C-alpha positions as CSV (number, residue, x, y, z in Angstrom):
1,X,24.8,-4.2,7.9
2,X,22.5,-2.5,10.0
3,X,18.7,-3.3,10.2
4,X,15.6,-2.9,12.3
5,X,15.1,-6.3,14.3
6,X,11.9,-7.4,15.9
7,X,12.8,-9.5,19.1
8,X,9.4,-11.1,19.6
9,X,5.9,-9.7,19.5
10,X,4.9,-6.7,21.6
11,X,5.1,-2.7,21.8
12,X,8.0,-0.6,20.4
13,X,10.4,-2.2,23.2
14,X,10.8,-5.4,20.9
15,X,12.3,-3.1,18.0
16,X,16.0,-2.4,18.0
17,X,18.3,-1.1,15.3
18,X,21.3,-3.5,15.3
19,X,23.8,-5.4,13.3
20,X,22.8,-8.2,11.0
21,X,24.5,-10.5,8.2
22,X,24.5,-8.7,4.8
23,X,22.5,-11.1,2.6
24,X,23.9,-12.4,-0.8
25,X,22.0,-12.7,-4.0
26,X,20.9,-16.0,-5.5
27,X,20.2,-16.9,-8.7
28,X,18.2,-14.3,-10.9
29,X,18.2,-12.1,-7.8
30,X,19.7,-8.6,-7.2
31,X,21.4,-7.0,-3.9
32,X,20.0,-3.7,-3.4
33,X,21.4,-1.0,-1.2
34,X,18.4,0.3,0.6
35,X,18.2,4.2,0.7
36,X,14.8,4.6,1.9
37,X,11.7,2.6,2.8
38,X,8.0,2.8,3.5
39,X,6.5,1.9,6.8
40,X,3.1,0.1,6.3
41,X,0.2,-0.9,8.6
42,X,1.6,-4.5,8.0
43,X,5.0,-3.6,9.7
44,X,2.9,-2.5,12.9
45,X,0.6,-5.5,12.9
46,X,3.8,-7.9,12.5
47,X,5.5,-6.1,15.5
48,X,2.5,-7.0,17.5
49,X,2.6,-10.6,16.4
50,X,-0.2,-10.6,14.1
51,X,1.1,-10.8,10.7
52,X,4.2,-13.0,10.2
53,X,6.4,-12.6,7.0
54,X,5.5,-15.2,4.3
55,X,7.8,-18.0,4.1
56,X,11.1,-17.2,2.2
57,X,11.5,-14.1,3.9
58,X,13.0,-12.8,6.8
59,X,11.2,-13.4,10.0
60,X,12.7,-11.0,12.4
61,X,13.5,-8.0,9.9
62,X,10.0,-6.3,8.9
63,X,9.6,-3.9,5.6
64,X,7.6,-4.4,2.7
65,X,8.9,-1.7,0.4
66,X,12.2,0.0,-0.7
67,X,14.0,2.1,-2.9
68,X,17.7,2.2,-3.5
69,X,20.6,1.2,-5.7
70,X,21.6,-2.1,-7.3
71,X,24.9,-3.1,-5.4
72,X,25.4,-6.6,-6.9
73,X,24.0,-9.2,-9.2
74,X,23.2,-12.8,-8.5
75,X,24.1,-15.7,-11.1
76,X,22.1,-15.2,-14.2
77,X,20.6,-11.8,-13.2
78,X,20.7,-9.6,-16.3
79,X,17.6,-7.3,-15.9
80,X,19.5,-4.5,-14.2
81,X,23.1,-3.0,-13.9
82,X,25.0,-2.1,-10.8
83,X,24.1,1.7,-9.9
84,X,20.7,1.4,-11.2
85,X,18.1,3.1,-8.9
86,X,15.4,0.7,-8.1
87,X,12.2,0.3,-6.1
88,X,9.9,-2.4,-5.1
89,X,7.4,-4.6,-3.0
90,X,8.7,-7.6,-1.0
91,X,7.5,-10.0,1.6
92,X,9.8,-8.8,4.4
93,X,13.3,-7.5,5.1
94,X,13.4,-4.1,3.7
95,X,14.1,-2.5,6.8
96,X,18.0,-2.9,6.5
97,X,20.7,-1.4,4.7
98,X,20.8,-4.2,2.0
99,X,18.1,-6.5,0.6
100,X,17.9,-9.3,-1.8
101,X,15.1,-9.5,-4.3
102,X,14.1,-11.2,-7.6
103,X,15.3,-9.0,-10.4
104,X,11.9,-9.3,-12.0
105,X,10.0,-7.9,-8.9
106,X,11.9,-4.8,-9.0
107,X,11.0,-1.4,-10.7
108,X,13.0,1.4,-12.1
109,X,12.8,4.4,-9.5
110,X,11.3,7.4,-11.5
111,X,14.2,9.6,-12.6
112,X,12.6,12.8,-11.4
113,X,11.9,11.6,-7.8
114,X,13.8,11.5,-4.8
115,X,14.6,8.2,-3.0
116,X,12.1,9.0,-0.2
117,X,9.4,9.7,-2.9
118,X,10.0,6.5,-4.6
119,X,10.0,4.4,-1.4
120,X,6.4,5.7,-1.2
121,X,5.2,4.3,-4.4
122,X,5.5,0.1,-4.4
123,X,3.0,-0.8,-1.6
124,X,0.6,2.2,-2.2
125,X,0.4,1.9,-6.1
126,X,0.5,-1.6,-6.7
127,X,-1.9,-2.4,-4.1
128,X,-4.4,0.5,-5.2
129,X,-3.9,-0.3,-9.0
130,X,-4.7,-4.2,-8.4
131,X,-7.9,-3.5,-6.2
132,X,-9.1,-0.8,-8.6
133,X,-8.3,-1.9,-12.0
134,X,-7.5,-5.7,-11.8
135,X,-10.2,-6.7,-8.8
136,X,-12.6,-3.7,-9.0
137,X,-12.7,-3.4,-12.7
138,X,-13.2,0.5,-12.2
139,X,-13.7,2.7,-15.3
140,X,-14.5,6.0,-16.5
141,X,-18.1,7.0,-15.4
142,X,-18.1,4.9,-12.0
143,X,-18.4,6.2,-8.7
144,X,-15.9,4.9,-6.3
145,X,-16.0,5.0,-2.4
146,X,-12.7,4.7,-0.8
147,X,-12.4,4.4,3.0
148,X,-9.6,5.8,5.3
149,X,-8.9,8.3,2.4
150,X,-5.7,9.8,4.2
151,X,-3.9,6.7,4.1
152,X,-0.9,5.9,1.9
153,X,-2.9,3.4,-0.3
154,X,-6.1,5.7,-0.6
155,X,-4.2,8.7,-1.6
156,X,-2.9,6.4,-4.4
157,X,-6.2,5.2,-5.2
158,X,-7.8,8.6,-5.4
159,X,-5.3,9.7,-8.0
160,X,-5.7,6.3,-10.0
161,X,-9.6,6.7,-9.9
162,X,-9.7,10.3,-11.1
163,X,-6.9,9.0,-14.1
164,X,-9.5,6.4,-14.9
165,X,-12.3,9.0,-15.0
166,X,-14.3,7.9,-12.1
167,X,-16.0,10.0,-9.5
168,X,-14.4,9.7,-6.1
169,X,-16.1,9.5,-2.7
170,X,-13.8,9.4,0.3
171,X,-14.1,8.7,4.1
172,X,-12.1,9.9,6.9
173,X,-12.3,10.7,10.8
174,X,-10.6,13.8,10.4
175,X,-11.7,17.0,8.4
176,X,-8.2,18.0,7.6
177,X,-7.7,14.9,5.9
178,X,-10.6,15.2,3.6
179,X,-9.5,18.7,2.6
180,X,-6.2,17.4,1.6
181,X,-7.8,14.6,-0.2
182,X,-9.8,17.0,-2.2
183,X,-6.7,18.4,-3.5
184,X,-5.9,15.1,-5.0
185,X,-8.9,15.1,-7.0
186,X,-11.7,13.5,-4.5
187,X,-14.8,14.7,-5.5
188,X,-16.8,14.2,-2.3
189,X,-16.0,13.6,1.4
190,X,-17.6,12.1,4.2
191,X,-16.7,12.6,8.0
192,X,-17.0,9.5,9.7
193,X,-18.7,10.9,12.9
194,X,-20.5,8.7,13.8
195,X,-19.0,5.8,12.0
196,X,-21.9,5.0,9.7
197,X,-21.6,6.6,6.2
198,X,-24.4,5.0,4.3
199,X,-26.7,8.2,4.2
200,X,-24.0,10.4,3.1
201,X,-22.9,8.6,0.0
202,X,-25.8,9.7,-2.2
203,X,-26.3,7.7,-5.4
204,X,-25.1,4.1,-5.5
205,X,-21.4,3.2,-6.1
206,X,-19.9,0.9,-8.3
207,X,-16.7,0.0,-6.5
208,X,-15.8,0.3,-2.7
209,X,-12.2,0.1,-1.5
210,X,-12.3,-1.0,2.5
211,X,-10.0,-1.2,5.2
212,X,-12.2,-1.3,7.9
213,X,-13.6,-4.6,7.7
214,X,-16.6,-6.3,9.5
215,X,-18.5,-3.4,11.2
216,X,-18.7,-1.6,7.8
217,X,-19.8,-4.6,5.6
218,X,-23.5,-4.0,6.1
219,X,-23.3,-0.5,5.0
220,X,-20.7,-1.3,2.3
221,X,-23.2,-3.5,0.7
222,X,-26.0,-1.3,1.0
223,X,-24.3,1.6,-0.8
224,X,-23.3,-0.6,-3.8
225,X,-24.9,-0.3,-7.1
226,X,-26.4,-3.5,-9.1
227,X,-23.3,-5.5,-9.8
228,X,-21.0,-3.3,-7.8
229,X,-17.8,-4.7,-6.3
230,X,-16.5,-4.5,-2.6
231,X,-12.7,-4.9,-2.5
232,X,-11.7,-5.7,0.9
233,X,-8.0,-4.5,1.8
234,X,-7.9,-4.9,5.5
235,X,-10.1,-5.5,8.6
236,X,-9.0,-2.5,11.0
237,X,-12.2,-2.3,12.7
238,X,-12.4,-6.1,13.0
239,X,-12.7,-9.3,11.0
240,X,-16.3,-10.4,11.8
241,X,-19.5,-9.1,10.3
242,X,-22.6,-9.8,12.4
243,X,-25.3,-8.4,9.8
244,X,-25.1,-9.3,6.2
245,X,-28.2,-9.1,3.7
246,X,-27.4,-12.1,1.6
247,X,-30.5,-11.7,-0.3
248,X,-29.4,-8.3,-1.6
249,X,-26.0,-9.7,-2.8
250,X,-27.9,-12.1,-4.7
251,X,-30.6,-9.8,-6.2
252,X,-28.2,-7.0,-7.2
253,X,-25.3,-9.7,-8.1
254,X,-22.7,-8.0,-6.0
255,X,-19.1,-9.1,-5.6
256,X,-17.1,-9.2,-2.4
257,X,-13.4,-9.6,-3.3
258,X,-10.7,-10.2,-0.8
259,X,-7.4,-9.4,-1.5
260,X,-3.8,-9.3,-0.1
261,X,-0.4,-8.6,-1.7
262,X,2.3,-9.6,0.7
263,X,1.4,-13.5,0.4
264,X,1.3,-13.7,-3.3
265,X,3.7,-15.7,-5.1
266,X,6.6,-14.7,-7.5
267,X,4.7,-15.6,-10.6
268,X,1.6,-13.6,-9.4
269,X,3.6,-10.4,-8.7
270,X,5.6,-10.3,-11.9
271,X,2.7,-9.7,-14.2
272,X,1.5,-7.0,-11.8
273,X,5.0,-5.3,-11.8
274,X,5.5,-5.4,-15.5
275,X,2.0,-3.7,-16.0
276,X,2.7,-1.0,-13.3
277,X,6.1,-0.5,-14.9
278,X,4.5,-0.1,-18.5
279,X,1.5,1.7,-17.7
280,X,1.7,3.7,-14.6
281,X,5.4,4.6,-13.9
282,X,5.4,7.2,-16.9
283,X,2.6,9.0,-15.1
284,X,5.1,10.0,-12.4
285,X,7.7,11.7,-14.9
286,X,7.6,15.0,-16.6
287,X,7.0,18.6,-15.7
288,X,3.2,18.0,-14.8
289,X,3.1,14.4,-13.4
290,X,-0.4,12.9,-13.4
291,X,0.4,10.7,-10.2
292,X,2.5,12.0,-7.0
293,X,3.6,9.9,-4.1
294,X,2.3,11.5,-1.1
295,X,4.9,11.5,1.6
296,X,3.3,12.7,4.9
297,X,6.5,12.3,7.2
298,X,9.8,11.3,6.9
299,X,12.0,9.9,9.7
300,X,15.7,8.7,10.1
301,X,15.9,4.7,10.3
302,X,17.0,5.3,14.0
303,X,13.7,7.2,14.8
304,X,11.6,3.6,14.0
305,X,10.0,3.8,17.5
306,X,8.7,7.5,16.4
307,X,7.6,6.4,13.0
308,X,5.4,3.5,14.6
309,X,3.7,5.8,17.0
310,X,2.8,8.3,14.3
311,X,1.2,5.4,12.2
312,X,-0.8,3.9,15.4
313,X,-2.1,7.4,16.3
314,X,-3.1,7.9,12.4
315,X,-1.6,11.2,12.4
316,X,0.0,11.5,9.2
317,X,-1.8,12.0,5.7
318,X,-0.2,9.8,3.0
319,X,3.0,7.5,3.6
320,X,5.5,7.3,6.4
321,X,9.0,7.0,5.0
322,X,12.2,6.1,6.7
323,X,15.6,7.0,5.3
324,X,19.0,5.6,5.9
């Protein structure tokens, strides 16, 4: 099979599209013929040497989400049939023509969506749902602050927060991304120029979804309402916070919740996959779907270097998808 290979850590020069052994499905696994994949910040950071694949997943083939067709069943696999359209989230190896995954971690691709659209769902919606609903406990009437509102996860989070009945405030460095986020349901936009956003949030918020990291922690805590929840999904601006008012954390009973999806065990992933399948996937179907995967750019797999460049320049609103 063909696959994107990382030959060490570094810039785009370490990537190549080359031949690799086709994997074989083990017990209760399926072999997926991959048709489309999402590109994620994790893939870029892994290429630079900062985010290795978890144990048990290919160390040199990146890719954490896919859409495709079941090509073969491993021993004891009964959940799917050959030819079924599936999508899912994995620890690595998705940027290849074939991928083996535990059958219970795969989800059905919505019938009305293209493979490219389906590939934009798993990382964005599983992460956003887990952060908002499971970790952040967002509910109707809450005020939710979503940073980097033009990212793939954030475009999903905006739609999910509105589905829950929350008021959504988003931040971005780009006015055009704020405008597009309003079309997804965002109620208020904050242009991060300068980076501090505290004065523009207005009333306190109940939940913050943050990818910025340490430099934003002080302001994130300052805008939280009593018993508010800060869900930390990334540290794009740095992992260290120099100033934290711990007294406010205590007095207001604030929660700072760190979460990462990639390194979770099979037993952790399966309940979330089952919940998403039952509760969210029907919202992608029908003539007036409640949820829409936001695909900002589609590249052929051979243009992976260009796709990485587009992500590093933060020029795309929504997901970057590649197709075979």
